[in-house]
N, C-alpha and C positions, 0 to 999 in steps of 0.2 A: 849297355850303357848309348847313352846314344855322345853321338859323337861332332861335338863344338862344332864344325864341319860343315856339318846331315843339318841343317833351320829346317826343325815339326811345327814352327811356334806355326805358319800357315796352316795348319794339317790344325796344330790344337784347336785354336783358330773357330774355323770351318766346322767341327768336333763342339764346339761348346751354343756355335749362331746352332746348330740343329737339334741338340739339346734344347735349347730355352724352347724349341718355335713349335716342339712336339709338347710340354708343358703349358705352353703358353695357346696355339692353335693348334696340332695336330687335334691331342681328347677333351680340349671342350667340344670340335668338329663332331668326331665322334660321338662323348655323347649330345650333344643333342641329333642324331639321327638314330639311334635307337634309341632316344625317349620319343620320339616323333612313333619311333615303329613301335612300340611298349612293348620291349624286351627287357624288362622285370631286369632280370638274375645278371642278360649280358651288360647293362643298367651299370647294378652295386659291380661285377670283376673289371667292368673298366675304371671306377671308381678306386679300386680297389690299386691297379694299374698304375694308375696316374698319383696315387700317392703318391702312390712306390718314385716316381722319376721327380713330384715337388718337392719329398722328403732330402735331396740335393739341389731345390735349386739354387739355395746360398751359395754352395760350392762350387755352382758351375760358373755363378755371376762372378764369386772370385777368379778362377781358373782363370776368368777368359782377364779379368781387370790386372790381374797383376801379374798374369805368361811373357812378355812384352818385358818386367823388370827382370824378378824373379826366375823365368826359365830354365834355366842351369840346373839351379840347387830345386825346384818344382819337381825336374825330372829324373835329379839322385832319390830325391825323399819319396816316391813312385814307384822307383828300379827297388828300393830298399825294402816297402811292404809284402806282407805278404795279406794280402784281400782272402775276404773268406763269401763266396755267393751260394744264394739260397736259389732256392726253381721250387716255382709249385706248379698247384697243378692250375691255378684262375692264367696262369701266365697262358701258359695253351693253347683253354681254351678263349683265352685273348684272342691267339693270334686268327682262331677258328672266323672269331668274330668279324676281324679283320681283314678277313680272307672274301666274309658276305658279304658284307660292307662294298667291298672292294667289287666284285662282280655283276 
C-alpha cells in the first residue's frame, strides 16, 4: 500500500514522460532506421511492438494529467487490480533488433 507520507508522484511523472517518449520518439526513430536498412521483418515486428504501446497512449496521458489531483485514489485502484500480462516471441525478437541497432 502507498504511504501518504511517501510521495510517489514524481516517480509516476517520470514514468509517464518516458512512456510517451518511447511512443512519440523512440519507435519512430527505430522504424526509420530499420526501414532505411531494409529489414522488412524487423520493421513488421517493431510495428507490432509500437502498436502495443500506442494502445495505452491515452491512459498514459490521463495518468499524467490526473495524477496530481487523484494520486492516492489512483494508487488504491491500481493496487486492487489483478492485471494479466502476455509476452510473445515478437518481444524477444524486438530486443534482439534493438541490441543490433545499438551496437
